[in-house]
N, C-alpha and C positions, 0 to 999 in steps of 0.2 A: 556480341549480342547483349552481354551483361551491361555494357556501357549504354547501349540503346535503351534498355529497360530502365536503367537507373537515372540517367541524365536527361534522356529525351522524353520519357514517359513519367516515371515516378518523381523525377526532379522538376517536372513542369507543373506548377500548381493548378493551372487551368485544366489540364488533361487529367490529373489525379482526381480532382473534385468531380470532373465530368464523368469519370469512370464510376465513382461512387453513386452519382445520380443515375447513370445508366443501369447499374446493377440493382439499385433500389426500385426503379420503375419496372424493370423486367421481373423482379421478384413479386411485385404487386400485380403482374400480368396486365399492365396497362396496354392500351392500343398502340400500334406501331407509330402512329402520328404523335401520340402523347409522349412516347419514349424519345422519339427524335426531337420533338420540340423542347422537352424538359432538359435533355442532355445538352443540346446546342445552346439553350439559354443559360444553363449553368456555366458552361465553358465561356460563353460570351460575357457573362457577368464578370468573370475573372479577367478576361481579356480587357474589358472596359476598365476594370479596376487597375490593371497593369498599365494601360494606356494613360490613365490619369496620373499614376505614380511617375511615369516617364516624363510627362509634361511638368509635373511638380518638381521632380528631381532636377530637370534641366534648368528651371528657374532658380532653384536653390544652389546649383553649381555656380551660376553667375554671382549670386550673393556671397558665397564662400570665397570666391576669388577676389571680389571687391573688399571683403572683410579682411582677408589675409594681407592684401596690399595696403589697405588703409592703416592697419595697426601693427604691421610687421611682426606678426606672431609666428613663431616657429615651434612646432610641437607635433603631436601625433593626432591624426583625425581617425577615430575608429570607423572601420568600414568592413562589414561582414563579408561582402562579396570579394573584396581585395584579399583579405587574409585566407579565405577559402580557396581562392584561385592560386595563391602562393603556396598553400599547403598541399595542393593536389599532386605535386611532383613526388613528395615523400609519403603522402597518406591517401592517395586517390583510391586504391583498392580497399584499404581498411574503411575509408569513409563510405564507399559504395556498399560493402557487406554489412556494416553496422546500420546503415539506413534501411536496407531490405529487411534484415532480421529484427531491427528495432520496430519496424512497422508491424511485423508479424507478432512481436511481443505485445505491442499496443492492442491488437485485436484479442489476444489471449487474456490480457489483463482486463479488458473491457468485458469479455465474456464471462470470466470466472471470479472476478473480484467486485467489490462495491464501486469501484472507480469506472463508471460507465461513460467513458469519453473516447471518441475516435478523432485523433488529431489530423486535420486536413490541410494545414498550412505547409505545403510541400517544401518550399524553399527554406523555411526555418527548420524543418526536419533535416534537410541536407546540411545546413549550417551547424546544427547541434551535433550531427554525426561526425562532422569534421573536427569540431571542438573536442569532442570526446576522444576521437582517435589520436589527436595531437596531445591531449592532456595525459592519456594513459601511456603514450610513448615517452613523454617527459618523465612520467612517474616510474618508468622502468619496465612496462609491459610490452609484449610483442606477440605476433603470431596468433594462433587460435584463441588463447586466453584473452587477448586484447579484443578480438571480435565478439566472443561470448559475453564478457563483462560489459563491453561497450554497448552491445545490443540490449542487454538488460537495463542498463542505465538509461539509454534512449527511450525504451519502452516505458519505463517508470516516469521519465520527464513528461512524456506525451499524455499521461493520465493524471499525474499528481498536480502539475501546474494548473491545468484547467479546473481541477477539483477545488483548489484553494481559492480560486476566483469566483466560483459559481454562486455563492451566496450573494455577492455584490452584483454579479451579472443579472441575477433575478430581480434585484432592485432597479437596475438600469433599464431593463427591457420590459419588466412587468410580466414576464413569462419564463418558462423553463425549457424553451424550444431548442436553444443552442448554447454553446459555451464559447469562451475565448481561448483560442489556441495560438498563442504568440509568446515567444520567449523573452518578453519584457515583464513577465508575471510578478517577479519580486517587486519591481517598481510600482505596479498597479496595486498590489496587495498593501504595500506600505502607504501608498497614496490614500487608499480607502480607510486604513486605520488612522492615519493622521487627520483625514477629513472628519471622521467621527469624533476624534479627540478635540479638535479646535473649532469645528464649524457647526452649522445648523442646516440640516438637509431640507428644511422647509423653505429656506431662502435660496432656492435653486438659481443657477445661472440662467435658466430658460425663462425666468420670471422678471428679469431685469427690465425695469420700466424705462422706456425710451421716450423722451419728449416728442410731441407731434412734429415739431420742426425737424427732428432727427428720425422720423418714422422710417425713412428709407434704410436705416441701419438694421431694421428687423429682418431684412433680406440678408441671409447668411453670406451669400456671395459678395454683396456690396460691402458688408462689414469686414470681411476678410480682405477684400481688395484695398480698402482704405487703410486698414491696420498694417498690412504688409507694405503699402506704398510709403508709409511713414518710415518703416525700417529701411527699406531700399534707398529712399532718397537721402536719409541721414548718412548711411554708409557710403553712398555714392559721393556725397560732398566731401567726406574724409578721404576717399580713395582718389579723388581728383579727376577733373575732366579729361586731361591728357591721357591718363592710363586707360580709362574706360573706353574712350572713343578710338584709341589706337589698338587696344587689345581685345575688347569685348563686343563693342556695338557696331563695328565696321563703319565708323565715322558718324553714326547717328548721335544726336544730342544726348549727353549723358543723363540728364534729368528725365527726358522722355523715355530713354532706354530703361531707367530704373522703374519708372511708373508702369511701363508695359510688362516688365518682368513681374511686378507685384500682381498685375491683373492676370498674367499667365499662371502664377501660383494659385490664385483663386479659381481659375478655370480648371486647373488640375484637381483641386479639392472637389469641385462640382462634379467632375467626371468620375472621380473615385466614389462619391456618394451614390451616383446613378448606378454604377456597377454593383455596389454593395446591395442596393435595393433589389436589383434583378437577381443577384445571386441568392439572397435570402428567400425571395419569393419562390425560387425553383428548388433549392437544395433541401429545404425543410420537408416538403411533402415527399420528395424522392428518397430522402434519408429514412423516412418512416419504414420503407420496405426492408432495408438492412436491419434497422432496429428491431422490427417485429419478427423477422425470420432468422437471420444469421447471428446477430448480437443483440439480444433483446434488451430493451430499456436503456439504450445508449443515446448519447447526444453528439452531434457533430461539433468539434472544436474548431472554430473558424478564425481567420486573421483579424487583427485588432480593429481595422476600419469598419467592421460590421456593427460596432456599437456607436460609431460617430453620429449617425442620423438621430439617435435618441437624445443627444444633448449638443447640438451644433455650437452653441455659445461656449460651452465648456471645452470644446475642441480647440478653439483659437486661444482661449485663456490658458489652457494647459500648455499649449505650444510656447506661448510667450514666457510663462513663468519657468518652464523647464529650461528654456534657452537662457534666461537670466541666471539661473542657477549654474549653468555651464560656464557663463562668463565669470561669475564669482569664483568658481572652482579654479579657473585658469590662474588666478592670483594666489590661491592657497596651496595648490599642489607643489610648486617648487620649494616652498618653505618646509615641507615635510619630506623632502627628498624623492618625490615622484616626478615623472615626466609630465610636461604640460599636455593635457588633453584638450585639443581645440574643439569647441562645441560644433559638431556636425549638424547641419540643419535637418538632414533626413531623419536620424534617430531621435532628435529632439522634437521634430514634428510628430512622427508617428507614435512614439512612446509617450511623449509629453502630452499629446492630445488625448490618448487613451487614459493616461493617469489623471488628466483633468476631468474626464467623464467619470472615472471611478471615485475621485475625491468629491465631485459634485453629488454623486449618489448618496454619499454618507454624510457630507458636511456642507452641501450647498456651495455658494460662491467662495467663501473662505476656504472650504475644503478643497475646491478645485485649484485654487491658487497655491495653498500650502502643500497639498499632495503632489501637484506637478513640480513644485520647486524641489521637494524631496526626491522625486524621480530624477530631476536634472542633476542633483548631487550624486545620486547613485550611479548614473550612467557616465559620470565623470571620474569618480574615485574608483569604482570597481574595475573599469578597463585599465586604469593606471596601475592598479595592483596586479591584474592579470598580465599586463605587459611585462612585468618582471619575470614571470614564469615562462611566457611565450618566447622571451629572449633566449631561453635555453635551446630553442630549435631554430634560432636565427631570424625571427620575425619581429625585430624591434621597430620596424617602420610603421606598422599598423597593428590593430588589435580588434577583437570582437567588441561590438558596441552595446548591444542590449543587455540588460541586467542579468538575465538567467544564464547567459553564456559565461560571464565572468564568475558568477557564484558557483556554477557547476565545475568549471575549470579549476578554480582555486581549491575547491573541496577535494576533487579527484587527486590533484597533484600532491597536496599536503597529506591526505590520508595514506597514499601510497608511500610517501617518504616517511611518514610516521611509523608505518608498519614494516619498514625496511625493504620495500620492493626495489629500492635503488641502492 
């Protein structure tokens, strides 16, 4: 029963957010039709978002295979899902308990402290719970103390990270209706600070003047398709026709295959944005019920794509510059004795895009580029450092990708070692 609650209900973002919408609408005593419609549309928004992510990730998987073959790069590709799956054998129960009690701690902190945020990104809650369980274990803790300390840490992460981002989120959205609940917050915070330092927010990415002859590029989907087509075709040329047609395209022409994958990527982004719009439209009014009655004056902390529609140009700029930083990092890491972190397209797209939006909010075009580049460096170097400590439990093959996981893991392990827990 615990596994059903944890992994099938609380571990499913769509159902988790749908439950909050249901509770909020019931508390407001809405009509049965409104409750049903609002709950289903909230869940549907997350399902649409997930469907878009699946389409996008499938396209990026082909890109990664072409890239690896083209440049013969051997290293570690950070993947949250992979390391969480690997860790469940040893830390499954601890992860589940930390997640449940961490969510309860989140509600208590939101109710009784000034940190009025409820973290609704369920899969990241699960990932952080696993990271905390593994890190505390490496640091020498076990049993009930591990669960108690882990739950407190998780609860704090679920309110502190949204809080440090909220001033910039208000600039991005022009309102204070929701927060960003995604454990790439360190990268987004750094991006916003660097954007403010080097850029000019008045020169926003969204005001880029496009010549009339290139007016079609104002359509975000077209711009993304063309940008990604350039990336895909270049990598396809390096990977070679024989490899792509034999291993990836089932005999289809390798250039056509590359172009279609670029368009598929753009389609995934389009689907994600559609899901986000539906989600926000339903979750904000529904959440008001919880905020007013159970946990007053709180905000829902939602996944990072919720801010993408506010600066679509910054999304693609952020992805490109974050990925470029990942490529640069590949050549630096071996010289300082760290394993090569191969830039994964998925973390660089989602966190790089969000970093671009944050950088743009404080520093415009230059801020989006510089901030996203800084994010790319962070999600290359931090996972490489975390990998050293995760190796203590036998997970050298992969590591957590987003910045907050690495920061929290490194702090936990080193604090416990410093105070003699091992």
